[in-house]
FIKOLZA-1660 file (N, C-alpha, C; in steps of 0.1 Angstrom, whole numbers, plus 5000, padded with zeros to 4 digits):
% residues 249
   i   px   py   pz ch aa at
   1 7010 8726 8990  A  M  N
   1 7007 8738 9001  A  M CA
   1 7010 8750 9001  A  M  C
   2 6999 8757 9002  A  K  N
   2 7005 8776 8998  A  K CA
   2 7014 8778 9003  A  K  C
   3 7021 8792 8999  A  H  N
   3 7030 8795 9005  A  H CA
   3 7030 8806 9012  A  H  C
   4 7031 8815 9024  A  T  N
   4 7028 8820 9033  A  T CA
   4 7018 8839 9023  A  T  C
   5 7027 8841 9015  A  G  N
   5 7026 8850 9002  A  G CA
   5 7015 8847 8995  A  G  C
   6 7012 8832 8991  A  E  N
   6 7001 8834 8983  A  E CA
   6 6992 8831 8990  A  E  C
   7 6989 8829 8999  A  L  N
   7 6976 8828 9007  A  L CA
   7 6970 8836 9014  A  L  C
   8 6982 8851 9010  A  C  N
   8 6976 8863 9018  A  C CA
   8 6973 8870 9007  A  C  C
   9 6982 8864 8989  A  T  N
   9 6969 8869 8979  A  T CA
   9 6961 8868 8974  A  T  C
  10 6960 8857 8981  A  S  N
  10 6942 8846 8979  A  S CA
  10 6935 8852 8983  A  S  C
  11 6937 8855 8999  A  L  N
  11 6927 8862 9008  A  L CA
  11 6921 8877 9001  A  L  C
  12 6934 8884 8999  A  A  N
  12 6932 8898 8990  A  A CA
  12 6926 8902 8982  A  A  C
  13 6923 8888 8973  A  A  N
  13 6915 8885 8957  A  A CA
  13 6898 8882 8964  A  A  C
  14 6898 8872 8972  A  Q  N
  14 6886 8869 8976  A  Q CA
  14 6884 8884 8985  A  Q  C
  15 6886 8887 8994  A  R  N
  15 6879 8904 8997  A  R CA
  15 6872 8914 8988  A  R  C
  16 6887 8914 8978  A  F  N
  16 6883 8924 8967  A  F CA
  16 6870 8918 8964  A  F  C
  17 6870 8911 8957  A  A  N
  17 6855 8903 8951  A  A CA
  17 6844 8901 8958  A  A  C
  18 6843 8901 8969  A  V  N
  18 6828 8909 8980  A  V CA
  18 6831 8920 8982  A  V  C
  19 6843 8925 8981  A  V  N
  19 6841 8936 8981  A  V CA
  19 6829 8948 8966  A  V  C
  20 6836 8941 8959  A  A  N
  20 6834 8947 8944  A  A CA
  20 6818 8945 8936  A  A  C
  21 6810 8928 8948  A  A  N
  21 6799 8924 8944  A  A CA
  21 6786 8934 8954  A  A  C
  22 6796 8937 8967  A  L  N
  22 6783 8948 8977  A  L CA
  22 6780 8955 8966  A  L  C
  23 6796 8964 8962  A  T  N
  23 6791 8976 8954  A  T CA
  23 6784 8976 8938  A  T  C
  24 6786 8965 8933  A  L  N
  24 6775 8967 8922  A  L CA
  24 6762 8964 8929  A  L  C
  25 6757 8958 8942  A  I  N
  25 6741 8955 8948  A  I CA
  25 6742 8966 8951  A  I  C
  26 6742 8973 8956  A  A  N
  26 6743 8990 8960  A  A CA
  26 6740 8998 8953  A  A  C
  27 6746 8994 8940  A  T  N
  27 6743 9005 8926  A  T CA
  27 6733 8998 8918  A  T  C
  28 6732 8986 8918  A  F  N
  28 6719 8983 8913  A  F CA
  28 6705 8986 8923  A  F  C
  29 6708 8983 8934  A  S  N
  29 6692 8989 8942  A  S CA
  29 6691 9004 8944  A  S  C
  30 6700 9011 8938  A  T  N
  30 6699 9027 8941  A  T CA
  30 6686 9033 8933  A  T  C
  31 6676 9036 8941  A  P  N
  31 6660 9047 8930  A  P CA
  31 6672 9051 8917  A  P  C
  32 6660 9051 8909  A  S  N
  32 6662 9053 8887  A  S CA
  32 6669 9069 8895  A  S  C
  33 6659 9074 8904  A  N  N
  33 6660 9089 8901  A  N CA
  33 6673 9093 8910  A  N  C
  34 6681 9085 8915  A  G  N
  34 6693 9092 8921  A  G CA
  34 6696 9090 8937  A  G  C
  35 6680 9088 8936  A  Q  N
  35 6678 9098 8955  A  Q CA
  35 6677 9083 8964  A  Q  C
  36 6686 9082 8976  A  A  N
  36 6684 9074 8984  A  A CA
  36 6667 9073 8993  A  A  C
  37 6664 9078 8991  A  E  N
  37 6652 9077 9001  A  E CA
  37 6640 9083 8993  A  E  C
  38 6629 9077 8993  A  R  N
  38 6616 9074 8988  A  R CA
  38 6607 9088 8990  A  R  C
  39 6606 9095 8983  A  D  N
  39 6591 9104 8984  A  D CA
  39 6582 9098 8992  A  D  C
  40 6579 9099 9001  A  P  N
  40 6570 9103 9009  A  P CA
  40 6555 9104 9005  A  P  C
  41 6551 9119 8999  A  H  N
  41 6542 9126 8991  A  H CA
  41 6537 9123 8972  A  H  C
  42 6548 9113 8971  A  R  N
  42 6545 9107 8954  A  R CA
  42 6556 9091 8955  A  R  C
  43 6545 9083 8963  A  P  N
  43 6548 9075 8955  A  P CA
  43 6549 9067 8940  A  P  C
  44 6562 9056 8943  A  A  N
  44 6556 9051 8928  A  A CA
  44 6544 9044 8918  A  A  C
  45 6537 9048 8911  A  C  N
  45 6527 9039 8911  A  C CA
  45 6532 9025 8906  A  C  C
  46 6520 9013 8910  A  S  N
  46 6529 8999 8908  A  S CA
  46 6517 8996 8898  A  S  C
  47 6504 9004 8895  A  D  N
  47 6492 8998 8885  A  D CA
  47 6493 9005 8878  A  D  C
  48 6488 8997 8867  A  L  N
  48 6476 9007 8858  A  L CA
  48 6465 9013 8862  A  L  C
  49 6459 9015 8873  A  H  N
  49 6450 9026 8877  A  H CA
  49 6458 9039 8882  A  H  C
  50 6464 9033 8889  A  C  N
  50 6475 9043 8897  A  C CA
  50 6479 9056 8891  A  C  C
  51 6483 9048 8875  A  E  N
  51 6488 9057 8860  A  E CA
  51 6479 9062 8852  A  E  C
  52 6469 9059 8857  A  Q  N
  52 6451 9058 8846  A  Q CA
  52 6451 9074 8857  A  Q  C
  53 6451 9072 8864  A  I  N
  53 6450 9089 8875  A  I CA
  53 6462 9095 8878  A  I  C
  54 6469 9094 8876  A  K  N
  54 6486 9103 8868  A  K CA
  54 6482 9109 8861  A  K  C
  55 6478 9101 8846  A  S  N
  55 6472 9112 8832  A  S CA
  55 6468 9116 8835  A  S  C
  56 6454 9116 8834  A  F  N
  56 6447 9125 8840  A  F CA
  56 6442 9139 8848  A  F  C
  57 6454 9136 8861  A  L  N
  57 6456 9148 8867  A  L CA
  57 6470 9157 8858  A  L  C
  58 6478 9153 8853  A  K  N
  58 6486 9161 8842  A  K CA
  58 6479 9164 8832  A  K  C
  59 6468 9160 8826  A  A  N
  59 6461 9169 8813  A  A CA
  59 6453 9175 8813  A  A  C
  60 6447 9179 8830  A  H  N
  60 6444 9182 8835  A  H CA
  60 6444 9197 8847  A  H  C
  61 6451 9194 8858  A  Y  N
  61 6463 9205 8867  A  Y CA
  61 6471 9201 8864  A  Y  C
  62 6483 9201 8851  A  C  N
  62 6498 9205 8852  A  C CA
  62 6496 9215 8842  A  C  C
  63 6510 9225 8843  A  G  N
  63 6512 9234 8837  A  G CA
  63 6528 9231 8831  A  G  C
  64 6540 9239 8836  A  E  N
  64 6549 9240 8829  A  E CA
  64 6552 9225 8837  A  E  C
  65 6560 9214 8830  A  S  N
  65 6564 9202 8837  A  S CA
  65 6581 9199 8825  A  S  C
  66 6590 9195 8834  A  P  N
  66 6593 9200 8852  A  P CA
  66 6592 9211 8855  A  P  C
  67 6583 9210 8870  A  Y  N
  67 6585 9231 8872  A  Y CA
  67 6590 9231 8882  A  Y  C
  68 6599 9236 8888  A  G  N
  68 6608 9241 8903  A  G CA
  68 6616 9235 8902  A  G  C
  69 6624 9229 8909  A  N  N
  69 6630 9222 8914  A  N CA
  69 6627 9202 8912  A  N  C
  70 6616 9204 8907  A  G  N
  70 6611 9185 8904  A  G CA
  70 6600 9186 8910  A  G  C
  71 6596 9172 8912  A  P  N
  71 6606 9160 8907  A  P CA
  71 6607 9160 8891  A  P  C
  72 6614 9150 8885  A  E  N
  72 6613 9149 8866  A  E CA
  72 6601 9152 8862  A  E  C
  73 6592 9141 8869  A  D  N
  73 6574 9142 8864  A  D CA
  73 6562 9147 8871  A  D  C
  74 6569 9154 8875  A  G  N
  74 6562 9163 8881  A  G CA
  74 6557 9181 8872  A  G  C
  75 6552 9189 8881  A  C  N
  75 6547 9202 8870  A  C CA
  75 6537 9210 8881  A  C  C
  76 6540 9225 8876  A  E  N
  76 6530 9235 8879  A  E CA
  76 6517 9230 8879  A  E  C
  77 6514 9230 8894  A  I  N
  77 6496 9230 8896  A  I CA
  77 6488 9243 8893  A  I  C
  78 6480 9241 8877  A  R  N
  78 6472 9247 8881  A  R CA
  78 6459 9244 8882  A  R  C
  79 6454 9256 8892  A  R  N
  79 6438 9255 8894  A  R CA
  79 6425 9255 8882  A  R  C
  80 6419 9244 8880  A  P  N
  80 6402 9251 8867  A  P CA
  80 6399 9266 8877  A  P  C
  81 6394 9273 8863  A  N  N
  81 6389 9281 8874  A  N CA
  81 6371 9286 8858  A  N  C
  82 6359 9285 8864  A  P  N
  82 6355 9275 8881  A  P CA
  82 6360 9262 8879  A  P  C
  83 6359 9255 8894  A  P  N
  83 6359 9243 8892  A  P CA
  83 6351 9235 8883  A  P  C
  84 6349 9222 8882  A  G  N
  84 6345 9213 8872  A  G CA
  84 6328 9214 8870  A  G  C
  85 6318 9213 8861  A  K  N
  85 6307 9212 8857  A  K CA
  85 6299 9209 8868  A  K  C
  86 6298 9203 8872  A  S  N
  86 6292 9191 8883  A  S CA
  86 6288 9202 8897  A  S  C
  87 6298 9211 8897  A  V  N
  87 6296 9219 8909  A  V CA
  87 6291 9233 8913  A  V  C
  88 6290 9238 8919  A  K  N
  88 6284 9251 8916  A  K CA
  88 6295 9258 8932  A  K  C
  89 6296 9267 8929  A  V  N
  89 6308 9277 8941  A  V CA
  89 6295 9284 8947  A  V  C
  90 6297 9284 8958  A  T  N
  90 6286 9290 8968  A  T CA
  90 6291 9310 8978  A  T  C
  91 6308 9300 8980  A  A  N
  91 6316 9301 8992  A  A CA
  91 6327 9309 8985  A  A  C
  92 6333 9313 8988  A  D  N
  92 6353 9316 8982  A  D CA
  92 6357 9328 8990  A  D  C
  93 6374 9328 8993  A  F  N
  93 6378 9333 8994  A  F CA
  93 6388 9334 8996  A  F  C
  94 6399 9348 8993  A  D  N
  94 6419 9349 8987  A  D CA
  94 6417 9358 9006  A  D  C
  95 6432 9353 9010  A  C  N
  95 6439 9364 9019  A  C CA
  95 6452 9360 9012  A  C  C
  96 6458 9374 9014  A  N  N
  96 6472 9375 9009  A  N CA
  96 6483 9385 9023  A  N  C
  97 6493 9383 9019  A  W  N
  97 6499 9384 9036  A  W CA
  97 6506 9402 9035  A  W  C
  98 6501 9413 9040  A  G  N
  98 6498 9424 9043  A  G CA
  98 6517 9432 9041  A  G  C
  99 6522 9433 9039  A  E  N
  99 6534 9435 9037  A  E CA
  99 6533 9453 9049  A  E  C
 100 6525 9456 9045  A  T  N
 100 6523 9468 9052  A  T CA
 100 6519 9467 9064  A  T  C
 101 6507 9457 9070  A  N  N
 101 6504 9461 9083  A  N CA
 101 6511 9447 9084  A  N  C
 102 6519 9438 9080  A  Q  N
 102 6523 9423 9085  A  Q CA
 102 6507 9414 9089  A  Q  C
 103 6497 9414 9084  A  K  N
 103 6487 9407 9089  A  K CA
 103 6480 9402 9071  A  K  C
 104 6471 9385 9078  A  P  N
 104 6471 9383 9068  A  P CA
 104 6459 9387 9062  A  P  C
 105 6455 9390 9049  A  N  N
 105 6440 9401 9045  A  N CA
 105 6432 9392 9039  A  N  C
 106 6426 9390 9042  A  C  N
 106 6410 9379 9036  A  C CA
 106 6402 9389 9029  A  C  C
 107 6395 9379 9020  A  K  N
 107 6388 9383 9017  A  K CA
 107 6371 9376 9009  A  K  C
 108 6362 9376 9018  A  Q  N
 108 6350 9369 9020  A  Q CA
 108 6342 9370 9004  A  Q  C
 109 6340 9354 8996  A  R  N
 109 6331 9361 8992  A  R CA
 109 6321 9351 8989  A  R  C
 110 6302 9354 8989  A  G  N
 110 6297 9351 8992  A  G CA
 110 6299 9341 9006  A  G  C
 111 6286 9334 9013  A  Q  N
 111 6286 9328 9025  A  Q CA
 111 6282 9321 9022  A  Q  C
 112 6284 9312 9038  A  P  N
 112 6280 9297 9034  A  P CA
 112 6261 9294 9047  A  P  C
 113 6255 9289 9044  A  T  N
 113 6243 9287 9049  A  T CA
 113 6249 9285 9067  A  T  C
 114 6234 9293 9072  A  S  N
 114 6237 9292 9090  A  S CA
 114 6239 9272 9093  A  S  C
 115 6233 9265 9086  A  Q  N
 115 6236 9251 9091  A  Q CA
 115 6246 9246 9084  A  Q  C
 116 6257 9251 9074  A  V  N
 116 6269 9250 9070  A  V CA
 116 6278 9251 9079  A  V  C
 117 6275 9269 9084  A  R  N
 117 6281 9274 9093  A  R CA
 117 6289 9269 9107  A  R  C
 118 6273 9265 9112  A  D  N
 118 6272 9260 9128  A  D CA
 118 6277 9244 9127  A  D  C
 119 6277 9234 9110  A  M  N
 119 6283 9227 9120  A  M CA
 119 6297 9224 9113  A  M  C
 120 6301 9228 9102  A  V  N
 120 6318 9230 9108  A  V CA
 120 6325 9239 9117  A  V  C
 121 6318 9247 9125  A  G  N
 121 6321 9256 9137  A  G CA
 121 6318 9247 9147  A  G  C
 122 6314 9235 9144  A  R  N
 122 6313 9229 9159  A  R CA
 122 6329 9214 9158  A  R  C
 123 6327 9214 9139  A  E  N
 123 6339 9207 9139  A  E CA
 123 6354 9217 9140  A  E  C
 124 6348 9226 9141  A  M  N
 124 6364 9235 9138  A  M CA
 124 6371 9241 9151  A  M  C
 125 6359 9245 9168  A  R  N
 125 6355 9239 9175  A  R CA
 125 6368 9229 9185  A  R  C
 126 6362 9214 9181  A  K  N
 126 6370 9202 9178  A  K CA
 126 6384 9204 9178  A  K  C
 127 6390 9212 9173  A  L  N
 127 6404 9213 9167  A  L CA
 127 6414 9226 9177  A  L  C
 128 6400 9232 9184  A  G  N
 128 6410 9240 9188  A  G CA
 128 6405 9254 9191  A  G  C
 129 6395 9260 9180  A  V  N
 129 6393 9273 9175  A  V CA
 129 6381 9282 9191  A  V  C
 130 6383 9287 9190  A  P  N
 130 6376 9294 9205  A  P CA
 130 6362 9296 9197  A  P  C
 131 6354 9292 9205  A  S  N
 131 6338 9293 9199  A  S CA
 131 6332 9310 9196  A  S  C
 132 6340 9323 9200  A  K  N
 132 6337 9332 9196  A  K CA
 132 6344 9341 9187  A  K  C
 133 6351 9330 9181  A  E  N
 133 6360 9336 9169  A  E CA
 133 6358 9332 9153  A  E  C
 134 6345 9324 9155  A  G  N
 134 6339 9324 9138  A  G CA
 134 6342 9339 9130  A  G  C
 135 6342 9349 9132  A  R  N
 135 6342 9361 9126  A  R CA
 135 6353 9361 9121  A  R  C
 136 6366 9352 9123  A  Q  N
 136 6377 9353 9119  A  Q CA
 136 6380 9339 9108  A  Q  C
 137 6369 9329 9103  A  T  N
 137 6368 9330 9098  A  T CA
 137 6366 9328 9085  A  T  C
 138 6373 9318 9074  A  Y  N
 138 6369 9324 9059  A  Y CA
 138 6361 9307 9056  A  Y  C
 139 6357 9306 9042  A  F  N
 139 6349 9296 9039  A  F CA
 139 6355 9296 9025  A  F  C
 140 6350 9283 9022  A  V  N
 140 6345 9277 9001  A  V CA
 140 6336 9266 9005  A  V  C
 141 6331 9269 8998  A  V  N
 141 6318 9260 8998  A  V CA
 141 6315 9255 8984  A  V  C
 142 6309 9243 8983  A  W  N
 142 6309 9238 8968  A  W CA
 142 6299 9230 8969  A  W  C
 143 6288 9232 8956  A  E  N
 143 6279 9222 8962  A  E CA
 143 6276 9215 8953  A  E  C
 144 6268 9205 8955  A  E  N
 144 6271 9197 8943  A  E CA
 144 6257 9191 8944  A  E  C
 145 6247 9202 8933  A  P  N
 145 6234 9192 8935  A  P CA
 145 6233 9184 8927  A  P  C
 146 6233 9172 8925  A  S  N
 146 6233 9162 8918  A  S CA
 146 6227 9148 8929  A  S  C
 147 6239 9152 8938  A  S  N
 147 6237 9145 8948  A  S CA
 147 6240 9155 8966  A  S  C
 148 6235 9169 8964  A  G  N
 148 6231 9168 8977  A  G CA
 148 6241 9177 8990  A  G  C
 149 6252 9169 8982  A  R  N
 149 6268 9169 8990  A  R CA
 149 6272 9182 8988  A  R  C
 150 6277 9188 9001  A  S  N
 150 6287 9204 8996  A  S CA
 150 6302 9197 9005  A  S  C
 151 6306 9204 8997  A  F  N
 151 6327 9202 9002  A  F CA
 151 6324 9220 9007  A  F  C
 152 6333 9218 9019  A  V  N
 152 6336 9230 9025  A  V CA
 152 6352 9227 9030  A  V  C
 153 6356 9241 9025  A  E  N
 153 6372 9242 9032  A  E CA
 153 6371 9255 9043  A  E  C
 154 6371 9253 9048  A  A  N
 154 6373 9265 9061  A  A CA
 154 6392 9267 9065  A  A  C
 155 6388 9279 9073  A  R  N
 155 6404 9284 9075  A  R CA
 155 6400 9293 9086  A  R  C
 156 6409 9288 9095  A  Y  N
 156 6409 9297 9104  A  Y CA
 156 6428 9312 9109  A  Y  C
 157 6420 9323 9106  A  T  N
 157 6435 9331 9106  A  T CA
 157 6432 9336 9118  A  T  C
 158 6446 9344 9125  A  R  N
 158 6444 9352 9127  A  R CA
 158 6465 9355 9132  A  R  C
 159 6462 9371 9133  A  S  N
 159 6476 9374 9140  A  S CA
 159 6480 9376 9154  A  S  C
 160 6490 9371 9160  A  W  N
 160 6493 9373 9170  A  W CA
 160 6506 9374 9174  A  W  C
 161 6509 9391 9172  A  K  N
 161 6526 9393 9174  A  K CA
 161 6531 9389 9168  A  K  C
 162 6540 9387 9156  A  E  N
 162 6545 9383 9148  A  E CA
 162 6544 9368 9141  A  E  C
 163 6532 9363 9149  A  K  N
 163 6530 9348 9143  A  K CA
 163 6518 9349 9138  A  K  C
 164 6511 9334 9135  A  L  N
 164 6496 9335 9134  A  L CA
 164 6496 9325 9140  A  L  C
 165 6474 9324 9139  A  M  N
 165 6472 9318 9149  A  M CA
 165 6462 9308 9135  A  M  C
 166 6463 9297 9135  A  F  N
 166 6462 9292 9120  A  F CA
 166 6454 9271 9127  A  F  C
 167 6444 9279 9119  A  C  N
 167 6436 9260 9117  A  C CA
 167 6431 9261 9107  A  C  C
 168 6424 9249 9096  A  K  N
 168 6423 9246 9089  A  K CA
 168 6414 9235 9086  A  K  C
 169 6400 9230 9081  A  L  N
 169 6394 9218 9080  A  L CA
 169 6386 9214 9064  A  L  C
 170 6391 9206 9058  A  I  N
 170 6383 9201 9046  A  I CA
 170 6369 9192 9046  A  I  C
 171 6358 9194 9043  A  A  N
 171 6352 9181 9049  A  A CA
 171 6339 9177 9042  A  A  C
 172 6334 9174 9044  A  I  N
 172 6319 9170 9032  A  I CA
 172 6305 9166 9043  A  I  C
 173 6299 9172 9037  A  I  N
 173 6288 9173 9044  A  I CA
 173 6277 9170 9038  A  I  C
 174 6269 9158 9036  A  D  N
 174 6260 9150 9032  A  D CA
 174 6244 9154 9034  A  D  C
 175 6231 9147 9025  A  G  N
 175 6219 9154 9023  A  G CA
 175 6213 9152 9042  A  G  C
 176 6218 9146 9044  A  K  N
 176 6215 9142 9064  A  K CA
 176 6222 9146 9068  A  K  C
 177 6231 9160 9062  A  S  N
 177 6237 9168 9076  A  S CA
 177 6245 9158 9087  A  S  C
 178 6255 9151 9073  A  Y  N
 178 6265 9141 9082  A  Y CA
 178 6275 9150 9080  A  Y  C
 179 6287 9153 9085  A  V  N
 179 6303 9161 9081  A  V CA
 179 6308 9146 9086  A  V  C
 180 6322 9147 9074  A  R  N
 180 6333 9138 9062  A  R CA
 180 6344 9147 9072  A  R  C
 181 6354 9146 9079  A  V  N
 181 6360 9147 9075  A  V CA
 181 6375 9144 9073  A  V  C
 182 6379 9153 9056  A  L  N
 182 6388 9150 9045  A  L CA
 182 6405 9153 9054  A  L  C
 183 6405 9165 9057  A  R  N
 183 6421 9169 9059  A  R CA
 183 6416 9180 9076  A  R  C
 184 6427 9179 9075  A  K  N
 184 6425 9190 9090  A  K CA
 184 6437 9192 9096  A  K  C
 185 6440 9206 9100  A  V  N
 185 6447 9211 9105  A  V CA
 185 6442 9216 9121  A  V  C
 186 6446 9212 9130  A  K  N
 186 6441 9217 9145  A  K CA
 186 6453 9235 9145  A  K  C
 187 6443 9238 9161  A  L  N
 187 6447 9250 9160  A  L CA
 187 6464 9254 9168  A  L  C
 188 6471 9260 9160  A  Q  N
 188 6488 9263 9164  A  Q CA
 188 6487 9276 9155  A  Q  C
 189 6500 9277 9165  A  M  N
 189 6508 9286 9162  A  M CA
 189 6518 9285 9149  A  M  C
 190 6518 9292 9138  A  I  N
 190 6529 9297 9131  A  I CA
 190 6537 9306 9131  A  I  C
 191 6553 9303 9121  A  D  N
 191 6557 9317 9113  A  D CA
 191 6551 9320 9101  A  D  C
 192 6546 9327 9098  A  P  N
 192 6542 9333 9083  A  P CA
 192 6553 9333 9076  A  P  C
 193 6564 9338 9074  A  D  N
 193 6578 9327 9066  A  D CA
 193 6580 9319 9065  A  D  C
 194 6580 9304 9078  A  V  N
 194 6580 9299 9077  A  V CA
 194 6573 9286 9079  A  V  C
 195 6561 9285 9069  A  R  N
 195 6551 9273 9081  A  R CA
 195 6552 9256 9074  A  R  C
 196 6556 9258 9088  A  A  N
 196 6561 9244 9092  A  A CA
 196 6548 9229 9097  A  A  C
 197 6538 9230 9086  A  L  N
 197 6528 9217 9089  A  L CA
 197 6521 9219 9073  A  L  C
 198 6515 9213 9071  A  T  N
 198 6510 9207 9055  A  T CA
 198 6494 9209 9056  A  T  C
 199 6490 9218 9051  A  E  N
 199 6473 9220 9047  A  E CA
 199 6472 9219 9031  A  E  C
 200 6458 9215 9031  A  W  N
 200 6453 9208 9022  A  W CA
 200 6441 9223 9018  A  W  C
 201 6438 9221 9002  A  S  N
 201 6427 9229 8992  A  S CA
 201 6424 9223 8987  A  S  C
 202 6408 9223 8984  A  L  N
 202 6403 9221 8970  A  L CA
 202 6405 9224 8961  A  L  C
 203 6408 9216 8951  A  L  N
 203 6413 9221 8936  A  L CA
 203 6399 9215 8928  A  L  C
 204 6394 9202 8929  A  D  N
 204 6385 9206 8919  A  D CA
 204 6373 9185 8925  A  D  C
 205 6364 9186 8918  A  L  N
 205 6359 9176 8915  A  L CA
 205 6353 9170 8902  A  L  C
 206 6360 9156 8899  A  A  N
 206 6356 9152 8887  A  A CA
 206 6361 9139 8889  A  A  C
 207 6355 9128 8879  A  D  N
 207 6358 9117 8874  A  D CA
 207 6373 9109 8873  A  D  C
 208 6385 9113 8880  A  V  N
 208 6394 9111 8875  A  V CA
 208 6397 9094 8867  A  V  C
 209 6395 9090 8871  A  N  N
 209 6392 9072 8866  A  N CA
 209 6387 9067 8856  A  N  C
 210 6372 9074 8855  A  G  N
 210 6365 9072 8838  A  G CA
 210 6356 9058 8847  A  G  C
 211 6355 9060 8861  A  D  N
 211 6344 9044 8867  A  D CA
 211 6328 9051 8869  A  D  C
 212 6327 9067 8865  A  G  N
 212 6317 9072 8868  A  G CA
 212 6311 9079 8881  A  G  C
 213 6320 9077 8890  A  H  N
 213 6319 9080 8905  A  H CA
 213 6329 9096 8905  A  H  C
 214 6327 9103 8909  A  F  N
 214 6330 9115 8911  A  F CA
 214 6347 9116 8927  A  F  C
 215 6358 9118 8924  A  E  N
 215 6361 9118 8937  A  E CA
 215 6370 9135 8938  A  E  C
 216 6376 9138 8947  A  V  N
 216 6372 9150 8953  A  V CA
 216 6396 9154 8954  A  V  C
 217 6396 9161 8948  A  I  N
 217 6413 9169 8941  A  I CA
 217 6416 9177 8945  A  I  C
 218 6433 9172 8959  A  L  N
 218 6432 9186 8962  A  L CA
 218 6450 9190 8959  A  L  C
 219 6449 9198 8972  A  E  N
 219 6462 9201 8960  A  E CA
 219 6472 9206 8973  A  E  C
 220 6481 9202 8982  A  A  N
 220 6486 9198 8991  A  A CA
 220 6498 9210 8992  A  A  C
 221 6499 9215 8999  A  D  N
 221 6506 9227 9005  A  D CA
 221 6520 9217 9018  A  D  C
 222 6532 9224 9018  A  D  N
 222 6537 9221 9026  A  D CA
 222 6555 9227 9024  A  D  C
 223 6550 9242 9026  A  Y  N
 223 6561 9252 9028  A  Y CA
 223 6565 9255 9015  A  Y  C
 224 6577 9246 9010  A  E  N
 224 6582 9249 8998  A  E CA
 224 6578 9233 8990  A  E  C
 225 6571 9229 8995  A  N  N
 225 6563 9210 8984  A  N CA
 225 6551 9217 8981  A  N  C
 226 6549 9208 8971  A  H  N
 226 6531 9212 8964  A  H CA
 226 6532 9198 8959  A  H  C
 227 6518 9193 8957  A  W  N
 227 6514 9182 8952  A  W CA
 227 6500 9179 8949  A  W  C
 228 6498 9168 8944  A  L  N
 228 6485 9165 8943  A  L CA
 228 6479 9154 8951  A  L  C
 229 6463 9159 8953  A  E  N
 229 6458 9144 8968  A  E CA
 229 6447 9141 8957  A  E  C
 230 6442 9121 8958  A  V  N
 230 6431 9120 8954  A  V CA
 230 6422 9116 8957  A  V  C
 231 6405 9116 8968  A  V  N
 231 6401 9110 8979  A  V CA
 231 6390 9102 8973  A  V  C
 232 6384 9095 8970  A  S  N
 232 6380 9083 8969  A  S CA
 232 6365 9087 8973  A  S  C
 233 6351 9086 8978  A  L  N
 233 6345 9089 8978  A  L CA
 233 6335 9077 8981  A  L  C
 234 6332 9066 8977  A  Q  N
 234 6326 9054 8971  A  Q CA
 234 6321 9048 8981  A  Q  C
 235 6309 9044 8986  A  D  N
 235 6304 9039 8995  A  D CA
 235 6304 9042 9007  A  D  C
 236 6303 9058 9011  A  G  N
 236 6305 9064 9021  A  G CA
 236 6317 9063 9028  A  G  C
 237 6326 9061 9022  A  D  N
 237 6339 9057 9029  A  D CA
 237 6349 9070 9022  A  D  C
 238 6353 9072 9031  A  T  N
 238 6375 9085 9019  A  T CA
 238 6382 9079 9022  A  T  C
 239 6388 9075 9013  A  R  N
 239 6400 9068 9014  A  R CA
 239 6413 9076 8996  A  R  C
 240 6421 9082 9005  A  T  N
 240 6429 9088 8998  A  T CA
 240 6437 9077 8981  A  T  C
 241 6433 9079 8970  A  I  N
 241 6438 9068 8960  A  I CA
 241 6448 9072 8952  A  I  C
 242 6452 9086 8953  A  F  N
 242 6462 9090 8945  A  F CA
 242 6472 9100 8956  A  F  C
 243 6487 9101 8954  A  S  N
 243 6491 9115 8958  A  S CA
 243 6508 9112 8950  A  S  C
 244 6508 9121 8946  A  G  N
 244 6515 9128 8934  A  G CA
 244 6521 9141 8929  A  G  C
 245 6529 9144 8918  A  L  N
 245 6532 9151 8909  A  L CA
 245 6535 9165 8914  A  L  C
 246 6529 9176 8910  A  G  N
 246 6533 9189 8919  A  G CA
 246 6547 9196 8915  A  G  C
 247 6554 9198 8927  A  Y  N
 247 6568 9203 8926  A  Y CA
 247 6571 9209 8937  A  Y  C
 248 6584 9212 8944  A  Y  N
 248 6593 9216 8954  A  Y CA
 248 6600 9225 8948  A  Y  C
 249 6601 9233 8953  A  L  N
 249 6616 9250 8953  A  L CA
 249 6626 9249 8963  A  L  C
% end
């Protein structure tokens, strides 16, 4: 029979062993990048298809890498100018914040057709934009002659005291005048200095995985976090097949 001192020593040793084992488990279960939480906008690639898309994006839309405060495999996002050879740009706009008048200064170049304006206007009204505020909506319109589709980015912005009323929509209009909404931001009031929302912009139209079909490449912007998203358009379905890269500040 063990004495009391020996028994206490044995129990202490067992507890030490359990604690050590749990510490090892916690250590090796921690992600390799040292972050305890996964980045929801940059899930790790789990197959070759994802890696293929990632390599294409890095080759065509990435500058300095890494950039800003990360991630380690991220990069500065570069916009192609003009976008892919299959794209005909018929409308575009620029918006900059005016430091003097404290208002967004937007300039429209080219105009959407009346049909596109009406169709997109109906979708914007579903998001809360007043029907009489069409002049405050700015458009990017890409036409794809081979398919008859149009890719539209519409942004509504209007200053309100020290805030902004903001709404955005990215959609596809096919040859049958059917609208498919890819991304949307409902009408809301935001702080122009700290935008607590995620918005998307058209970046390019390209075959990112070599399957003969074009995908939509988007740039996502969440204040100080920027990343790329790829949307597949096969068989009339829209599906996000990649999200990642980019940078945060």
